[in-house]
N, C-alpha and C positions, 0 to 999 in steps of 0.2 A: 291465148295470147300468142302472137307471132312476132318474134324479135328478128330483125334483119341487121346484120353487121356488114358494112361496106368496106371493101379492101382491108381485110383483117391482117393484123400483124401478130407478133408473138404475144403481146398483152391481150389482144382481143380473143385469141384462141384460148388462152389460159382462162380468161374471164368466162367464156362460153362453157368450158369444161366444168368450171366450179359453180356456175349458175344453176340453182336448183329451184325452179319455179314450176309448180305443178301444172299440168295441162298446157305446156308451152312448146312451141316449135322454134328452132333457131336456124336461120339461113345465113350462110356465109357467102357473100358475093365478092369475087375477086376478079381483077382484070385478066389474069391468066389462070390456068388450071395446073400450074407448076408450083409445087410446094417444097422445093428443095431449099436447104439452108445455104444460100449463096456464099456467105463469108467462109464457110468450111470448105467449099469447093475451091475457092481462091487459095486458101492456105494449103490445101492438098496439092494443088498445081505447083506452088512455090516449093513445097517440100520435095516433090519429084524432080524439079529442075535443079535444085541445090545438091542432089545426090551425085 
C-alpha cells in the first residue's frame, strides 16, 4: 500500500509517525522543502528585538 499525504501539517506528520500498516510506504509531498517551525522563528525575532 502506498499512502500519499499532500501538503502535510503538524497533524499529518504525527499521523504518519503513528501509522503502523505492514508493507506500506508513506510519501509526504509539500510545496517547499523547508520544515522549520515558523511561529517559533517569529517569536525568537521579537525576543531579540525586545532586548
